[in-house]
N, C-alpha and C positions, 0 to 999 in steps of 0.2 A: 648244705642248703645254698641255693642260688637266690639272690635278692636283686630286685630291679635297680636299687640305688647304685650298684657298682657299674652301671653302663651309662655312656654319654647320651645326652638328649639327641645327638645327631644320628644315633642308630635307628634302624627301622622299627616302627611301632605298629604292631599288628592290631589295628582296630581296637581303640580303647575300651569298647564294650566287652571285648574278649579278654583284656588284661584282668579285669575284675571277674575272675572265674567264679561263677555263681554256684557255690557248693550246695546251697540249699536246694536248688533245682534238681541236682543229681539225686536227691533223696526221693524224687518222683520215680517210682519203679518203671512206669511206662517209658519215660524219657531215657532212663538209664538202660533199659532193655534195647531201645532203638539205637542208642549210641554204641552199646557193646556190639550189636549185630552189624551196624554200618561201619564202625571203625575196624572191626575184625575183618570184614570183607574187603575194605580198602587196603589194609595191611597185606592181606593174602594176595590181592591183585598185583602187588609189587614183589612180595617174597617168593611167589611162584616162579618169578624170573630167575631166582637163585636156587630153585628146586626144593623149596621148603614152604611151610605155612605154620600158622598158630591156630590153636583150638580155643584157648582160654586167654583172653587178652591180659588179665592181671597176673596170671601164673607164668605164661610163656615168655614174658619179658623180664622176669625177676633176676635171672642170671646176667642180663645185659647182652648176651651173645646175639640173639635174634634182633634185638633193638639196634645194635651196631650194624648188623647185616641189612636191616631195613633202611637205615640212613645211607649206607653205601649204595644201595640199589636206586633209591629215589634221587640221590645227589650226583651219582656217577663219580664220586671221589672215594679215596681210601682213608679209613680211619686208622687210629693207632692200633697196634697189635693187641688183641684181647687176652685177658688172663684165663687160663684153662682150668684153674683150680675150682674146687667145689665149695670152698669155704665162703663165709659171708663177706670177708674182706675182699676176696676176689670178685664177687658179684658186684659189690659197691664200686670197686675200681672200674669194672666194665661199664656200669650205668653212668658213672661220672664221666668217662670218656665220651659216651653218647651225648650226655648233657652239655659237655664242653663243646662238642661239634655244633650242637644246636645253637648255643649262645654265640659261637664264632660266626654264625650266619646272620647275626644281628637280631636274634630272637630274645625278647625279655621274658624270662621265666619268673613267675611270681610264686614264692613259697613252695616250689617243687624241688625236692631233694632226692638224692639217690636212695636214702634209707627207706622212704615211703614206697618207692618202686620195688625195691628188694623185698620189702615186707608184704607186697601184694596189695597195697592200698588202691582200691578200685577207682575211687574218684580222682586221685592224683594221677593214676595211670591214664585214665580217659582224658584228663586235662592235658597231659603231656602229648598224647597222640593227636588231640585236637590242635595243639600248637604246631605240631609237625605238619598236619594237613594244611593249616593256614599258611605256613611258610612255603611249602613245596608244591601245593596244589592250587592255592587260591590267590596268594600274594601277587604272582606274576600275571594274573589275568588283567588285561587292559582293554577297555572299549572306549574309543574316542578319548576323552580326557579324564575318565574315571578308572579306578583300579580296585583290585581285591573284591570285597563284598559288593560295593556299589557297582563296580565294573561287571561282575557276574550277574547282578540283578538287572542292569541295563541291557546286557547281552540277551538275557531271557526275555525281557520285554520287547526288544527289537525283533527277535526271532518269532515270537508268538503273536505279534500285533495283528497279522492278517487273519487270525483264527477266531471264529465266533465262540462265545462262552468261555474265553480264556482271558484272565485279567491278573497278571502276575504283579503283586505289590510287595511281597515278602517271601520268606523262606519257610513258611509253616502252613497256614490255612489255605494259601493260594494254590497249594499243590494237592489238597485232599481229594479232589474229584478225579485226579489222574490225567485230565486233559492237557495240563501243562507239559507233562513228560511226553505224551503222545504227539503234541504239536511240535516239540523240539525234534523228535525223530522224523516226523512227516516233512518238516521244513527242509531237512537235509537229505533224507532218504524216503521220498514219497512212495516208493514201490513197496516198502515194508509194512505200511499201515494203511488201511482204508479209513481215513479219518471221518469221512461222511457218515459212516455207520455208528460212530461213537455217540453215547448219550451222557449228558451231564449228571443224570440221576442214577447212573450205574458206575460208581467210582471203583468198585472191586474189579469189574471187567476191564475198565480203563487202565488201572494200575498194573494188574497182572499182565495185560497185553504189552504195556510199555516195558515192564521189567523183563519179561520173557524175550521180547524182540531184542532188547539191548544186550542181554546175556548171550543170545544165540548169534546175532549178526554184527554187533558192535564191539564185542569183547569187553563189555562192562559187566562185572560180576553183580549178582543179585545181592544188594546190600540191605534191603528191607523187604518185608512181606507186606502185601496189600492190607492185611489185618492190622499191622502195626500203625499204619497211617489212618485208616478209616476208623479204627477203634479208639482213637485219641482225639480229644476235643481240639488240641493244638499240638500238632506233630513237632518233634524236636527240631529246632532250627539248624543245629550243627549237623545233625544226621542228613537233613534235606540238602544243606549246602554241600556236604561231602559228596552225596550222590549226584547232585546237579553238576558239580565241578568235573566229575568223570565224563558227563555228556559234553561239557565244554571242550575238554581236551580231546575227546574223540572226534569232535567236529572242527577243531582248530584249523585244519587245512582248508575247509570250506570258508572259514572266516577270512583267511588271507585272500582267497579268491574274490570274496565280496568286497574287501577293501580295495583290491586292485581294480575291480569293476567300477567302484564308486569314483576312483581317481580318473579312470578313462571317461566315465560319464561327465564328470565335471569339465574335463578338458574339451570333450566334444561339444558340450553345451555352449561353452564360451566361443568355440569356433563357429558353430551354427548361428549364434546370435550376431557375431561379427559379420558373417556372410550376408545375413539379412539386412544389417545396417548398410553394408556396401551396396546391395541391390537398391535399397531405398534411396541412397544418395544418388546413384546413377539415374534413377527414374526422375527424381525431383530436379536434378541438374538438366536432364534432357528436356523436361517440360518447360523449365524456365528459359532455356536457350531457344527453344522453338517459339515461345511467345515473343521473345525479343526479336528473333529473325522475322516473324510476321509483322511486328509493330514498326520496326525501323523503316521499311519501304513506305508505309502509310505516312509516317512523319516526314519522310524525305520528298514526298510528292508535292511539287510546287506548281501544279497546274491551276492557274487562277480561274475563278468563275466570272461570269459576265454581269451578275446582279448582286446587289447588296444582300438580298434575302439568301442567296445561295452561299455567300461567304459567311454570313452570320450563322448559318446552319453548320458550316465547317467549324466555326469557333465554338458552337455549342457541343459538337461532337468531341472537340478537344477538351472542353471542360469536363465532359462525362469521363473521358479517359483519365484525366488528372484526379477526379473525385472518386470514381468507381473502379476503374480497371487497374490503375497503377498501384494504389496502396496495398492490395493483397499481394502483389508481386514483390513489393518492398519487404513485406513480412516473410514471404517465401525465401527471398535471397538471404535475409538475416538468419532464418531457421536453417538454411542449407549450410551456412558457415558454422553455426553452432553444432549441427549434426556432424560435420566433417571434423571439427576439433574434438568432439566427444568420442567419435570413432577412433581417431588416432590415439587418444588417451587410453581407451580400453585396449587397443592393440598393444600399446607399450606396457600396460599393466599385466596383460596376459602373456607377455614375452613373445608376441607375434610381430612379423615384419610390418612396416608402415604401409598404409593403404595408398595406392597410386591410382587415381581415377582414370577412366578411359581417355583416349586422345581428344583434346579440346574440351574436357569437362573439369579441369582443375578449377580451384576457387579463383585463381588469377585469371583464367579464361573467362569465367562468368563475370568477374569485375570489369574486365576489358569490354565485354559485350555490353554490360550495363552502362559503362562510360560512353560507348557509342550511342546507346539509346538516349541518354540524357543530352548528349550533344545535338542529336537530331531533334529532340524535343524542344530544346531552347531555340534553335533556329526556326522551327516550325511556328511557334507562337509569335515570334517577331515578324515573320513573313505574313501571318494572318492579319496582324494589326496593321501592317503597312498596306496590305491589299485593301482592307476596309477603308483606311484613309484615302487610298487612291480612288476607290469606287465612289466614295462620298464626294470627293473633289470632281470626279468625272460627271456624276449626276448633276451637280450644281452647274458645271460649265455647259453641259448639254442643254439644260433648261434655259440658261442664259442665252445660249446660241439661238435656240428656237424663238425666244421672245424677241431678240433683236432682229433676227431674220424676218419674223412675221411683221414687225413694225416697218422694216425697210421695204419688204415686198408690198405692204399696204401703201406705202408712200410712192413707190415706183409705178403702182398700177395706173395705167392710162397715160403715163408720161411719154412713152414712145409714140403713141397715136397723136398726142398733143404736139410733139416736136415735128412730126411728119406732115402736119396740116399745111396747106398753101392758102390760108385765109387772107394773108397779106396781099395777095394778088388782086383781089377785088375790093379791098377795104379802102375807106377814105383816108385822108391824111391823118385825121385825128385817130382813126382806127389803127393806122400804121404806127403812129407814135405810141398809141396804147399797147400795141403788140410788142413794140420794141421795149418799152418800159417793163411790160409783163415778162418779157424774156430775160431782161436784166435781173428782175426779181427772182425768176426761176434759177438763173445762174447762181445767185446768192444762196438760194435754198439748196441747190445742188452742192455748193461748196460746204454748206453747213452739214450735209449728210455724208460728206467724205469721211469724217471721223467714225461714224457708225459703221461704215463699210470696212474701214480698217480694223475696228474692234471685232467685227464678225470674222474677218480673216484670221486675226490673232487667236481668237477662241478656237477656231477650227484647227489651227496649227498646234495649239496646246493639247487639244483632244487627240490629235494624231501622235504627239510625243508621249502622251500617257496611255497609248494603246487602247483607245476607246473601242468597244466591241462593234459599235454602229458607225465607225469612221467612214466607210464607203458612202453611206447616204448623206452624212454631214459634208463630206468633201464634194459630193455632187451638187448639193444645194448651195454650198459656198461658191462653187465654180459658176453656177448659173447666175448668182448675184453679181459676181465679179465681171462675168461676160456682159451681163445686162448693164452694169455700171459703165463699162468701157463704151458700150454702144450708146448709152445716154450721153456720155461725154462727147462722142463724135457727132451725134445728132444735134446736140446743143450748139456745138461750134458751127455746124452747117447752117442752122436756123439763124444764129446770131449774124453770120455773114450776109445772109439773104435780107434780114431786116435792115442791116446797116446800108446795104446797097439802095434800098428804097427810102431810107430815112430822109434823104435830101428832098424827096418829093412830098413829104408830109410835114406839116408845120404845127398842127394843133396837138396839143397834148394836155391832158388834164393833170395839173400839178397835185391837185388834192388826192386824186386816185393814186398817183405815184407815191406821195408821202404816206398814204395809208398802207400801200403795199410794202413800202420799205420798213415801216414800223411794225406792221402786223406780222410779216414773215418771221423776223427773229423772235418776236414775242410768241408766236405760234410754235416755233421750234423750241423755245424755252419751256413752254407748257408741255409739249410732247416729251421733252427731256425730263421735266419734273415728274410727269406721270410715269415715265419709264423708271425713274429712280425710286419713286414711291412704291412701285409694284415690284421692284427688284428684290429677289430673295437674298438672304445673307446667311453665312455660317460663321459662328464665333465659338471660341473655346475657353475664354476667360471673361471675368467681370470687366477687366480693363477694355477689352475689345468691344463689348456691348455698350460700355459707357462712352467709348469713342463714337460709335454709331449714333447714340442718343444725342451727344453734343453736336454732331454734324446736322442732325435732324432739327435741333432747336435753332441752329444758325440758319437753316433753310426757312424755317417758319418766320424768322425775324425779317426775311426779305420779302415776305408776302405783302406788307403794306405798300412798299415801293412798286411791286409788280402790279398791285391793284391800281395805283396811280397811272402806270403805263397803260393798263387796259382802258382806264377811263379816257386817257388821252387819245388812244386809237379809236375808241368809239366816238370821241368828240370830232375826229376828222371825218368819220363817216356821216355824222349828223350834219356837219358843215356842208358836205357834198349834197346831202339831201336838201338842205336849206337853199343852196345855190340853184339846184335843179328846179326846186319849187318856185324860187324867186324869179329865175330868169327863163323858166319854161324850156329848159334845155331838153332836146330830144335825145335821150340816152337809149341806146340799143344794147340790151343785155346788162350784164353785171360789170363790176370793176374790171377793166381790161388789163390791169397790171397784176392781178393776183386772183387766185381762186378762194382766198380766205375771205369770209364774210363775218359780220358782227355776230350773227347767230352762232357760228362755229367757235368764235373766240369766247363767247359767253358759255357755250356748252363745255368747252375744254376747261375754262376757268372753274366752272361748277364742279367738274370732275376732279380737278386738282384739290379744291376745297374738301371734297368728299373723301379723297384718299388720305389726307393728312391725319384725321383721327384714327383711321384704320392702321396707318403706320405707327401712330402712337401706341395703340394696343399691342401690335406685334412686338415692338421694342420692349414694352412692359413685361410681356409674357416671357420673352427671351431673357430679360434681366432676372426674372424670378427663377428660370431654369438654371442660369449660371450661378445664382446664389445657392441653389440646392446642390449643384455640382461642387461648389467650394466647401459646403458643409460635409459632403461625402469625402472630399479630400482630407479635410481636417480630422474627420471621424476615423478614417483609416490610419492616418499618420499618428494620431494619439496612441492607438493600440500598437502599431508596428514599432514605434519608438520605445515602447516598453518591452514587447515580446522579443525583439531582436537582441538587445543587450542581455535579457534574461537567458536566452538560449546560449549565447556566447559564454556567460558566466557559468552556466551549468556544465558546458563542455569543458571549461577550464577546471572546474571542481572535480569532475569525473577523472580527468587526466591526472590531477594531483592525488586523488584517492587511490587510483589504480597502482601508483608507485609507493606512496607513503601510507600503507595500510597498517593499522595497529590492532592488537587484540588477537583472539583466536580466529581461525578461518570462518567458524560459524558466526562469530560476532560480525566479522567483515561482511559475510553473506547476508546476514539479517539487516545490517546497516544499508547495504547496496540495494536490497529489495525494497526497503522502506523508501530509499532515495528514488528508486524506479517508480514506486507507487505515487510519490509526490509529483514526479515528472508527468506520468500518465494523467494524473488529476488536472494537469494544466491544459489538456487537450481541448476542453470546451472553449478556451480563449482562442486557440488556433482556429477552431471551427467558426467562431464568431467573426474572426478576422477574414476567413474565407468568404463568409456571407457579405461582409462589407466590400471585399474585393470584387465579388460578383456584381454588386450594385454599381460599382464604379465602371466595370466593363460594360454593363448594360446601358449605362448612361454615356458610353463612348468617351470616357475621360482618359486621355492618353499620357498625362504627365501629372506630377504632384510635387510641388516645390517645398512641401512641408516635411518631407522625410526622404532619406536616402535608401530606405528599405523597400524592396518590391516583394510581392507575394512569392515570387520564385525564390528570393533569398530566404524568406521565412520557411518555405516548404523544405528546401534543401537542408537548412539548419536543423529543423525539427526531425527530419528523417535521420540525419547524422547523429543527433542526440540519442534517439531511440536505439539506433544500431550500436552506438558506443557503450551505453549502459548494459545492453544485452550481452555484448562481447565481454565486458568486464565481469559480469555475474558468471558467465560461462567459464571464464578463466579460474575464478575462485572455486566453482563447483568441481572443475577438473582437479584442482589442487586438493580439495577434500577427498575426492575419489582416489587420488594417488596416495594421500596420507593414510586413509583407512585401509586401502589394499596392501600397502607396504609396511604398515605399522610404524609410521613416522610420528614422533612426538611433536607437540607444538614448539618446544624449544629447538628441535632440529630444524623445523621449517623456518623459524626466526633466524637461526644461524645461517641457513642457506640463503635466505633473503639478504642478510647483512653482507655475506661474501659477494653475492651477485651485484648488490647496489654499490659496493665499493668502487666498481669500475663503470658505474652508470650514474653520472652526477647531475644531469639537468633534464632527464626524461625526454630526450630528443628522439630516441629510436635506434641509434647506432653509435658505435665507437669508431672514430676515425684515427688517423695516424698520430695526431697529437695526444688524444686520449690514451692510445696504446703506449706512447712514450711514458705517460704518467704511471701506467701499470708496471712498466719495466722499472721505473724509479722506485716504486714501492717494494720491488724485489731486490733492490740493491744496485741496479745498474746506474751508471753515471750519465744520465741523459737529461737534457734541459726539460723542465716541466712547464707546461702551459695550463690554462684553465681547463678543468675536466668537465665533461658533460655526461648526463645519464640518459639512457635510451630505453631500458627495458629489454634490450636485445644485445647480445655479444656476437662479434664476428669470431672466426675460428681461432685467431691468435690471442684475442682477449680471453676466450674461454680456456685456452691452454694455460695462460698465465694465472687465471683464477684457480684452476685445478692445482697447479703447483703451489699456489699460496695456501691452500687448505691441506697440503701434505702429500700430493701425488708426485712421484718421481717418474716423469714421462719421457720416453724416447719417441722418435718420429713414428715408428710402426705402431706403438701403443696409442699415441695420440690420434693417428689415422683411424684406428679401430674405434676409439671413443667418438670421434667426429661422425663416423658412419652410423652411430647409434643416435646421437643427439641431433644430427642434421641429415636425415635419410634422403631429403630432396636436394642436398648439395647446394643450398642457398648461400653458404658462407656466413650464416648468422646463427646465433644460439639464443633461443627464447628462455625466459625464466621457467616456463613449464618443462621444457626439455632438460634444463639444468636440474630441476627437482627430480624428474624421472631418472636421470643418470645417477644422482647421488643416492636415491632410494634403492636403485638396483644394487648398488654396492653394499648395502646394509641389510637387504631383505631377501628372504628365501622364496623363490618362485619355482613353479613347475618347470622341468627341463625335458628335452627330448629323451635323455637317458632314463629319467624317472618314468616317463610314459612307456618307454620301451620295456623297462623292467616289469611294469604292471601287466603289459600284454604277455610277457613271458610267463608270469604266474598263471594267467588265464589259459595259456597254451600248454601248461604242464611241462615247463622248461624246454619246449621244442623251439626251433628257430622259425617256425611258421605257426599259423593259427587257422582253424577250420571255421566255416560258417556256422556250424552247429554250436561250436564253443562260444562264438560271439552272441548268438541268439539266446543261449542258455544263461549267460552271465550279464548281458547288457539289456537295457530297455529296447523294445522293438525298433523305434525310430533311429536310435543311435547305432544299433547293430546294422541296420540297413545303410546308414550313412557310411560306416566303416567298410562294408562289403562293396559299396558302389565306388569307393575311392582307393581301396587297397589293390596293389598290383599282384599278379600271380607270383608265388614264390618259385624260384628256379634253381635253388640249391641242390646239391647232390642227394640230400635226404628228402626231397620233395615227394609228396603224394598227391593224387588227384584232388583238386579243390583247395590246395594249400594256398594261403594268402600271406603276403610279405608285410608283416606289421612293423618291421624295422624302418623301411623306407617311408612308410606312412607316418611314423612317429617323428622322424626328422623333418618331413614336409610340413607338419603342423607348426613347427617353429621356424619355418623359412630357411631351413638348412638344405632343402632340396625341393624339387617341384612336386606339387600334390597332383 
């Protein structure tokens, strides 16, 4: 008797539910009948290979001879030599030899002894045969990660899944309608059964069809009759499993082909996905570069406009570009870098060569183009503001020129005619004296106007230097004024000489008129200057400037009482003249011979000055209010900028620290970073508010702000860099998760890799230099002076080699060159942490290789050195079969046939070992 206690727990255990052989169930005559018939047919399917068979399962195995023969056939091994005697002891010996062989294969026999078999115990014999069937027909069945009974059941479910009315859940009632057997045959040999004509309500026909076809075409003996299954409420599970296992072994070759096809489909799907990602990258990069190419010439255009309105429209267009057009492109640029990194990670994970973008479309090319764009953008904004200031200054100067020119032209009107008169020739002596005095007064007036002429010329010169668009008309008018001024000077000199020649002939002169003229002329000039100043426009940009103007105006108003006294004195002279004329009845011909100024004109101009003073007061008050509002806008912007600027800088430093000194699992790090990113994005309304304040400042033409060192440009650049940095950091962790999951790396391994990498990267600076490398050598035992170490997050080639040696690699130059070609495909001389993880994971993980794919194609090709299009279409999905046919080269070997395709070169090309 064999008992299970004598075997180790490490031996194979055939399905615990089968160990507890249910002898009560064998009392069911229907089940016992099904098992006898099925087990007998199964044994005969093997014994006939040795030229024999059994008729009665409990009788024909009693002497042990056919039992030993059965085991030799199904195992392919030789058993011990049997006893040929007829005695009971000889039979027990033979049966024991068979049982010893079974237990030697790791089978646990429970209460099954040689005596029961020799005595013809039916239930013990059936139990023994079932154990043999489990060991040699069912145990080795393996589907995906399941085996034995579960594997066989999963195989049946997979194969029958596409068929209607078939639902395999067990090995008893799921098979009663016969459709399961028919579906298995049709799935592998569709030409043998017309499945569409089968009906679920006709199980007898279905079962007989399946059993007959299996016996005739598949060499599967008929182990049960349809009546055995239909006539039983619950068919015997062991009988059904035995029968179904025969179908599995008959179709095992097709199963291998399906496995090979699945492998090829997986590899091709990865390749197609990567090609699509490459196409997407190329298109996005082309679109972004084209936008930059179109935008830079617009930003580099420095053709000035002639009017403030046109330049302000250019400034508005630039604001639209900054608010509306550039932000989406910033996102596209960031997404492009993320897509590129993700694609390279997927290529490394699928054992494909690194992706090299088209000429001029590398990430570095896009970054260079973006840098050129921002350089042009910065210069363009500065130019716009300078042009607006220039045009503002030009408009002010042009208006001032027109005002002064108009005043001067009004003053010179009629002066030439007056100087060209010859009235002194017929005048009396008093008239001559009057004319002479009048001319002296005119000379005084002329000298007073010399300053205005010089101002007009200076303003015209400044307009020319500032490239005023209407400079020709300004120059022409200025030239006319200067020519006229020169002519007036010459004519004045000529008339003065004529009057002096006749002065000796004239004796009478009215002193009072002369005094009036002398005092009225400068006073009149003062009033005209005062009116000019009171009407003069002004431009200020600060509170201090407007306060200075207000102070000067107050000082001017303080002089008005003294001026009024002077006016009264001048009018007193005129009154005295009138009194003398009236008293002495002097015959006066015409007006004051010494001046054209009269009391009415003095009073009129004085009233005009008094009227302009309050108007000037109001203009200064309004400008003071405007400057106060500008100061409020400056402080409002500065208060926010002085908070946002340091906040952005602090966040940038925190992200830099987090990206190197990360703790916890990658998922924890990713969750933390995403929450951190969300907190940053939630800060966006404050940036938008600051943008609004900045727009108000620009609309108010405020060009400086002493309350802050931050400009809106600083804030924008910092914000864009902050968003890009957090997105890149999250993408790096996502790629590490992708690498870890694809390669089966544990969190402990990742931590170990990070520790080894960080050992040579001590201050997060970005690279390892010569001094840092010396420190690495010292850590390996070299006697080299050590300086302060820095961390960068990236290793150069020599640093990486030292790191590999430190974790156990014994590298020669050739081997290290091979490793560097993997971790640094672009030959940048630097090794990132992601590339370091990819290399370490490759050393410990199993990935698809060109040889494995080649072997899978060879299975589909039936061991041929080539494959046909029909074989690809039969075994692969249509789209992937077409993909292979379009890229496989014709096979040219000596055994080639028409239409033969070279799957070997195609397999190596998938992994970059040859050109696809």
